[in-house]
MIVOKE-51957 format. One record per residue: residue in three letters; residue number from 1; x, y, z of N, C-alpha, C in turn. Coordinates in steps of 0.02 Angstrom, whole numbers, m for minus. Last residue first. Layout:
% MIVOKE-51957
<site ALA; NUM; <X; Y; Z>; <X; Y; Z>; <X; Y; Z>>;
...
END
This chain:
% MIVOKE-51957
<site GLU; 143; <m944; m2131; m564>; <m931; m2193; m526>; <m994; m2235; m519>>;
<site ASP; 142; <m986; m2013; m623>; <m958; m2065; m666>; <m949; m2131; m630>>;
<site ARG; 141; <m1021; m1939; m512>; <m1074; m1957; m559>; <m1051; m2013; m605>>;
<site ARG; 140; <m898; m1915; m455>; <m947; m1956; m418>; <m1004; m1979; m464>>;
<site LYS; 139; <m840; m1833; m553>; <m808; m1896; m535>; <m859; m1943; m500>>;
<site HIS; 138; <m926; m1722; m554>; <m919; m1763; m614>; <m889; m1832; m598>>;
<site THR; 137; <m902; m1677; m422>; <m970; m1696; m444>; <m967; m1741; m505>>;
<site LEU; 136; <m767; m1644; m431>; <m788; m1698; m386>; <m859; m1722; m403>>;
<site TYR; 135; <m771; m1537; m521>; <m734; m1598; m538>; <m755; m1656; m495>>;
<site GLY; 134; <m848; m1445; m444>; <m871; m1469; m509>; <m836; m1534; m530>>;
<site GLU; 133; <m763; m1425; m335>; <m830; m1455; m324>; <m859; m1481; m389>>;
<site LEU; 132; <m655; m1365; m403>; <m647; m1430; m370>; <m714; m1463; m358>>;
<site ARG; 131; <m711; m1242; m446>; <m686; m1291; m494>; <m681; m1361; m464>>;
<site ILE; 130; <m741; m1185; m320>; <m794; m1195; m370>; <m772; m1247; m421>>;
<site VAL; 129; <m612; m1181; m264>; <m664; m1221; m233>; <m721; m1235; m282>>;
<site ALA; 128; <m547; m1089; m350>; <m523; m1159; m346>; <m577; m1204; m316>>;
<site ARG; 127; <m618; m971; m324>; <m617; m999; m392>; <m597; m1072; m391>>;
<site ILE; 126; <m586; m957; m187>; <m656; m966; m208>; <m660; m995; m278>>;
<site VAL; 125; <m445; m941; m194>; <m475; m998; m159>; <m547; m1010; m181>>;
<site THR; 124; <m433; m821; m268>; <m404; m883; m293>; <m435; m944; m261>>;
<site ARG; 123; <m496; m727; m184>; <m521; m739; m252>; <m496; m806; m280>>;
<site ARG; 122; <m418; m742; m58>; <m490; m749; m65>; <m513; m768; m136>>;
<site HIS; 121; <m272; m838; m35>; <m301; m775; m61>; <m374; m786; m80>>;
<site GLY; 120; <m304; m976; 77>; <m260; m932; 38>; <m296; m869; 19>>;
<site SER; 119; <m352; m1148; 96>; <m343; m1080; 123>; <m293; m1041; 81>>;
<site ILE; 118; <m460; m1280; 108>; <m419; m1242; 61>; <m414; m1171; 88>>;
<site THR; 117; <m474; m1434; 185>; <m481; m1362; 194>; <m433; m1327; 147>>;
<site VAL; 116; <m565; m1584; 157>; <m505; m1544; 149>; <m523; m1471; 161>>;
<site GLY; 115; <m652; m1675; 274>; <m632; m1673; 204>; <m566; m1638; 196>>;
<site GLU; 114; <m672; m1685; 410>; <m731; m1678; 366>; <m714; m1680; 292>>;
<site THR; 113; <m544; m1692; 463>; <m589; m1748; 474>; <m651; m1745; 429>>;
<site THR; 112; <m431; m1634; 333>; <m465; m1628; 398>; <m510; m1688; 406>>;
<site SER; 111; <m287; m1591; 240>; <m336; m1642; 257>; <m365; m1628; 327>>;
<site CYS; 110; <m265; m1440; 150>; <m248; m1483; 206>; <m305; m1531; 222>>;
<site VAL; 109; <m195; m1342; 36>; <m250; m1390; 40>; <m229; m1440; 94>>;
<site THR; 108; <m151; m1173; 15>; <m139; m1238; 45>; <m203; m1278; 48>>;
<site VAL; 107; <m76; m1060; m90>; <m141; m1090; m73>; <m127; m1159; m45>>;
<site ASP; 106; <17; m914; m104>; <15; m983; m80>; <m56; m1003; m63>>;
<site ASP; 105; <32; m782; m142>; <m4; m826; m186>; <m7; m898; m164>>;
<site GLU; 104; <86; m651; m131>; <48; m682; m76>; <2; m734; m108>>;
<site PHE; 103; <144; m584; m235>; <182; m639; m206>; <149; m668; m142>>;
<site LEU; 102; <42; m504; m287>; <94; m474; m245>; <132; m526; m205>>;
<site LEU; 101; <m39; m551; m382>; <m59; m568; m314>; <m7; m543; m263>>;
<site THR; 100; <31; m513; m494>; <m32; m479; m480>; <m59; m495; m410>>;
<site LEU; 99; <138; m604; m486>; <151; m533; m476>; <86; m497; m459>>;
<site ARG; 98; <71; m722; m517>; <107; m717; m453>; <120; m644; m436>>;
<site GLN; 97; <28; m700; m645>; <m22; m703; m592>; <11; m697; m523>>;
<site LEU; 96; <141; m714; m722>; <119; m647; m707>; <66; m646; m651>>;
<site GLY; 95; <193; m873; m661>; <200; m817; m706>; <176; m750; m680>>;
<site THR; 94; <81; m955; m548>; <134; m957; m598>; <135; m892; m637>>;
<site ALA; 93; <51; m984; m372>; <34; m956; m438>; <94; m957; m484>>;
<site ARG; 92; <62; m1138; m285>; <85; m1070; m295>; <67; m1047; m365>>;
<site PHE; 91; <10; m1251; m156>; <11; m1230; m226>; <32; m1157; m229>>;
<site THR; 90; <34; m1386; m52>; <41; m1314; m59>; <50; m1298; m133>>;
<site LEU; 89; <m54; m1505; 41>; <m26; m1488; m24>; <m22; m1412; m27>>;
<site CYS; 88; <m50; m1618; 178>; <m54; m1549; 154>; <m21; m1543; 85>>;
<site SER; 87; <m27; m1746; 224>; <m90; m1714; 242>; <m99; m1644; 214>>;
<site ASP; 86; <95; m1789; 171>; <38; m1836; 173>; <m28; m1801; 186>>;
<site THR; 85; <147; m1649; 70>; <157; m1696; 125>; <98; m1743; 124>>;
<site ALA; 84; <221; m1548; m55>; <169; m1595; m35>; <192; m1637; 24>>;
<site SER; 83; <240; m1399; m153>; <263; m1445; m101>; <204; m1488; m79>>;
<site CYS; 82; <189; m1346; m270>; <258; m1330; m253>; <285; m1372; m195>>;
<site LEU; 81; <82; m1359; m406>; <103; m1390; m344>; <176; m1373; m330>>;
<site GLU; 80; <16; m1205; m471>; <53; m1268; m480>; <76; m1293; m411>>;
<site LEU; 79; <m126; m1116; m534>; <m81; m1135; m479>; <m45; m1200; m495>>;
<site GLY; 78; <m230; m1072; m618>; <m163; m1047; m627>; <m114; m1062; m570>>;
<site VAL; 77; <m349; m1134; m612>; <m348; m1065; m586>; <m277; m1037; m586>>;
<site THR; 76; <m318; m1260; m660>; <m364; m1217; m700>; <m366; m1146; m675>>;
<site ALA; 75; <m239; m1313; m558>; <m208; m1295; m622>; <m253; m1249; m663>>;
<site MET; 74; <m335; m1340; m462>; <m285; m1288; m449>; <m251; m1266; m513>>;
<site ALA; 73; <m403; m1443; m525>; <m439; m1382; m507>; <m390; m1325; m495>>;
<site ALA; 72; <m301; m1540; m534>; <m332; m1513; m595>; <m368; m1447; m581>>;
<site GLU; 71; <m276; m1567; m398>; <m223; m1538; m440>; <m251; m1507; m504>>;
<site ILE; 70; <m401; m1621; m364>; <m375; m1562; m329>; <m323; m1528; m372>>;
<site GLN; 69; <m408; m1733; m447>; <m457; m1679; m456>; <m434; m1614; m422>>;
<site GLN; 68; <m301; m1807; m394>; <m301; m1789; m465>; <m349; m1730; m477>>;
<site ARG; 67; <m343; m1828; m261>; <m285; m1785; m275>; <m283; m1763; m348>>;
<site ASP; 66; <m441; m1903; m202>; <m461; m1851; m249>; <m404; m1805; m269>>;
<site ALA; 65; <m374; m1988; m114>; <m417; m2017; m166>; <m435; m1966; m220>>;
<site THR; 64; <m303; m1894; m32>; <m268; m1946; m70>; <m311; m1973; m127>>;
<site ILE; 63; <m397; m1805; 21>; <m336; m1778; m9>; <m297; m1830; m49>>;
<site ASP; 62; <m566; m1811; m14>; <m511; m1846; 19>; <m446; m1826; m17>>;
<site ALA; 61; <m694; m1690; 21>; <m651; m1728; m25>; <m598; m1763; 16>>;
<site SER; 60; <m792; m1567; 43>; <m793; m1638; 62>; <m757; m1678; 8>>;
<site VAL; 59; <m707; m1420; 88>; <m737; m1459; 34>; <m737; m1531; 56>>;
<site SER; 58; <m698; m1259; 162>; <m697; m1332; 169>; <m734; m1364; 111>>;
<site ARG; 57; <m591; m1116; 156>; <m653; m1150; 136>; <m643; m1225; 144>>;
<site ARG; 56; <m530; m963; 210>; <m523; m1035; 218>; <m591; m1066; 202>>;
<site VAL; 55; <m447; m814; 150>; <m506; m853; 169>; <m488; m926; 175>>;
<site PHE; 54; <m394; m644; 143>; <m379; m715; 143>; <m438; m753; 173>>;
<site GLY; 53; <m440; m515; 154>; <m406; m535; 92>; <m391; m609; 87>>;
<site PHE; 52; <m489; m482; 278>; <m537; m490; 224>; <m505; m513; 158>>;
<site LEU; 51; <m376; m489; 362>; <m442; m510; 387>; <m492; m522; 331>>;
<site PRO; 50; <m267; m435; 294>; <m269; m508; 306>; <m337; m532; 331>>;
<site TYR; 49; <m304; m294; 296>; <m308; m334; 236>; <m308; m409; 248>>;
<site THR; 48; <m281; m215; 406>; <m342; m256; 406>; <m348; m301; 345>>;
<site ALA; 47; <m161; m149; 379>; <m168; m188; 441>; <m228; m235; 440>>;
<site SER; 46; <m187; m85; 259>; <m134; m135; 262>; <m140; m179; 323>>;
<site LEU; 45; <m288; 4; 299>; <m303; m48; 250>; <m250; m104; 252>>;
<site LEU; 44; <m210; 84; 387>; <m269; 47; 411>; <m288; m9; 364>>;
<site VAL; 43; <m116; 138; 299>; <m93; 97; 356>; <m151; 55; 382>>;
<site ILE; 42; <m202; 210; 215>; <m160; 157; 188>; <m136; 110; 243>>;
<site THR; 41; <m255; 302; 306>; <m299; 256; 271>; <m260; 197; 244>>;
<site ALA; 40; <m140; 374; 339>; <m175; 336; 391>; <m222; 284; 360>>;
<site ALA; 39; <m111; 433; 215>; <m64; 387; 245>; <m97; 343; 298>>;
<site MET; 38; <m226; 513; 200>; <m211; 461; 151>; <m163; 409; 181>>;
<site ALA; 37; <m208; 598; 310>; <m268; 557; 307>; <m258; 499; 257>>;
<site TRP; 36; <m89; 662; 275>; <m90; 619; 334>; <m150; 574; 334>>;
<site GLY; 35; <m137; 733; 163>; <m81; 685; 157>; <m79; 636; 215>>;
<site ASN; 34; <m235; 814; 218>; <m253; 764; 167>; <m199; 710; 160>>;
<site TRP; 33; <m173; 907; 299>; <m206; 851; 332>; <m225; 797; 282>>;
<site GLN; 32; <m9; 953; 238>; <m82; 961; 240>; <m113; 899; 273>>;
<site SER; 31; <118; 915; 228>; <106; 976; 267>; <32; 991; 273>>;
<site PHE; 30; <128; 808; 145>; <119; 794; 216>; <114; 856; 259>>;
<site TYR; 29; <144; 873; 20>; <89; 825; 31>; <75; 815; 105>>;
<site ILE; 28; <261; 945; 36>; <198; 980; 23>; <139; 935; 41>>;
<site GLU; 27; <350; 838; 52>; <344; 889; 103>; <278; 928; 96>>;
<site LEU; 26; <333; 772; m70>; <316; 738; m8>; <306; 788; 49>>;
<site MET; 25; <383; 872; m154>; <313; 852; m160>; <290; 815; m97>>;
<site GLN; 24; <516; 873; m116>; <476; 933; m105>; <401; 916; m108>>;
<site LEU; 23; <552; 745; m161>; <553; 760; m89>; <514; 823; m72>>;
<site TYR; 22; <539; 762; m300>; <498; 713; m265>; <495; 728; m191>>;
<site THR; 21; <537; 937; m345>; <568; 871; m340>; <521; 825; m301>>;
<site VAL; 20; <437; 1034; m457>; <462; 1017; m390>; <494; 949; m393>>;
<site PRO; 19; <354; 1086; m563>; <425; 1104; m557>; <453; 1092; m486>>;
<site LEU; 18; <251; 965; m641>; <262; 1009; m584>; <337; 1023; m577>>;
<site ASP; 17; <178; 895; m743>; <235; 939; m757>; <246; 990; m701>>;
<site GLU; 16; <89; 798; m720>; <64; 866; m713>; <118; 917; m724>>;
<site TYR; 15; <160; 680; m733>; <111; 697; m784>; <78; 765; m776>>;
<site LYS; 14; <256; 678; m625>; <275; 664; m694>; <225; 692; m745>>;
<site ILE; 13; <184; 706; m507>; <241; 748; m526>; <256; 740; m601>>;
<site LYS; 12; <88; 601; m510>; <67; 671; m506>; <123; 718; m530>>;
<site ILE; 11; <171; 489; m507>; <129; 502; m566>; <107; 575; m568>>;
<site TRP; 10; <225; 503; m378>; <269; 504; m436>; <229; 520; m500>>;
<site ILE; 9; <109; 489; m300>; <147; 552; m298>; <192; 558; m359>>;
<site LEU; 8; <75; 357; m334>; <28; 412; m347>; <64; 480; m347>>;
<site ALA; 7; <187; 285; m287>; <171; 286; m359>; <124; 344; m376>>;
<site VAL; 6; <176; 305; m149>; <236; 329; m184>; <221; 335; m259>>;
<site LEU; 5; <53; 240; m128>; <60; 310; m112>; <120; 340; m149>>;
<site LEU; 4; <87; 109; m168>; <34; 145; m202>; <40; 220; m190>>;
<site VAL; 3; <180; 75; m73>; <203; 80; m142>; <151; 119; m183>>;
<site CYS; 2; <99; 60; 35>; <144; 118; 34>; <171; 129; m36>>;
<site MET; 1; <41; m59; 0>; <0; 0; 0>; <43; 63; 0>>;
END
């Protein structure tokens, strides 16, 4: 989020053709209450982001019997397997998607008594759960 503030100030200087240096612009920006309000907002969003940016979902599946479906669901949302244990699989985004997720791209699939729990970045986990449930439905219908 601090990168966003720095980028906004840089864009303002560059595209408005202001005759000030970057440090002078920072001084001007923080000499007013608007600058401090923006900084406080960024700090607040950064502190609360883990509360709404990450999620944990449960799916009724078996990590060993349904591993092929789990890996296929993760692959369709752009994740690849990076580590595996008997009870946990960790997936990571590939390519440009990793950058767009700001390298907070680890999605873990862990075995629980009710099935599996998928945890990670909200949008990625929800997309993976929807795909996995579809794959599991097709698998159970074919059996």
